[in-house]
C-alpha positions in Angstrom: -66.2 20.2 64.5 -65.9 21.7 61.0 -65.8 25.2 62.4 -62.8 24.4 64.5 -60.7 23.6 61.5 -61.9 26.0 58.8 -64.5 28.4 60.1 -66.8 28.1 57.0 -70.5 27.2 57.4 -70.6 26.1 53.8 -67.7 23.7 54.2 -70.0 20.8 55.2 -71.4 20.8 51.6 -67.9 20.6 50.1 -67.1 17.8 52.5 -70.2 15.9 51.4 -69.2 16.3 47.7 -65.8 14.7 48.6 -67.4 11.3 49.4 -69.9 10.9 46.6 -69.4 11.0 42.8 -72.7 12.8 42.2 -74.7 14.8 44.8 -77.9 14.5 42.8 -77.7 10.7 42.5 -79.7 8.9 45.2 -77.4 5.8 45.1 -74.4 8.0 45.9 -76.1 10.0 48.6 -77.4 6.9 50.3 -73.9 5.4 50.2 -74.9 2.6 47.9 -72.9 3.5 44.8 -70.0 1.3 43.9 -68.3 4.1 41.9 -67.9 6.5 44.8 -64.4 6.9 45.9 -65.0 6.2 49.6 -63.7 8.5 52.3 -60.1 8.9 51.2 -60.7 12.2 49.3 -62.5 13.5 52.4 -59.7 12.4 54.7 -57.2 14.2 52.5 -59.3 17.3 52.4 -59.7 17.4 56.2 -56.0 16.8 56.6 -55.2 19.7 54.4 -56.8 22.0 57.1 -54.6 20.3 59.7 -51.2 21.3 58.3 -48.9 21.4 60.2 -50.4 18.4 62.0 -51.3 19.2 65.5 -51.2 16.6 68.3 -54.6 17.5 69.6 -57.6 19.3 68.1 -59.7 21.4 70.4 -63.3 22.1 69.5 -66.8 22.7 71.0 -69.7 20.3 70.5 -73.3 20.3 71.5 -74.2 17.4 73.8 -77.7 16.7 75.0 -78.6 14.4 77.9 -81.3 16.0 80.1 -80.4 19.4 78.6 -78.3 20.8 75.9 -74.8 21.9 76.8 -71.9 23.1 74.7 -68.9 21.1 75.8 -65.2 21.8 74.9 -63.5 18.6 73.7 -59.9 17.6 72.8 -59.2 14.7 70.6 -56.1 13.3 68.9 -55.9 14.2 65.2 -56.5 10.6 64.1 -59.6 10.2 66.2 -60.9 13.7 65.3 -60.6 13.0 61.5 -62.2 9.5 61.9 -65.1 11.0 64.0 -65.6 13.9 61.5 -65.7 11.5 58.5 -68.4 9.4 60.3 -70.5 12.5 60.9 -70.1 13.7 57.3 -71.2 10.3 56.0 -74.3 10.3 58.2 -75.0 14.0 57.3 -74.8 13.1 53.6 -77.6 10.5 53.9 -79.6 12.7 56.2 -79.3 15.7 53.9 -80.4 13.8 50.8 -83.4 12.3 52.6 -84.5 15.6 54.1 -84.3 17.2 50.6 -86.4 14.4 49.1 -89.0 14.6 51.8 -89.3 18.4 51.5 -90.2 18.0 47.8 
């Protein structure tokens, strides 16, 4: 999803930084910090890639049922942004936990 709007593999880290106040703070990364700004900064950041605003965003996504397949999807801009924000929030927690476990 990120590649469809910006093409940068490192952009996911920038997006994670947009929803937390400190990437080294466990409270922030586990989404328990009361000082974090929420997802509005991330929403604004994603929308900056979608200017001018398209009606539909086309992207490819891996889906796995019995086997893995790369599926082409089309979503409205609003649903795409909401879906990407949910995935970045989940990735933030997963990223922090995996880093802690690897230590």
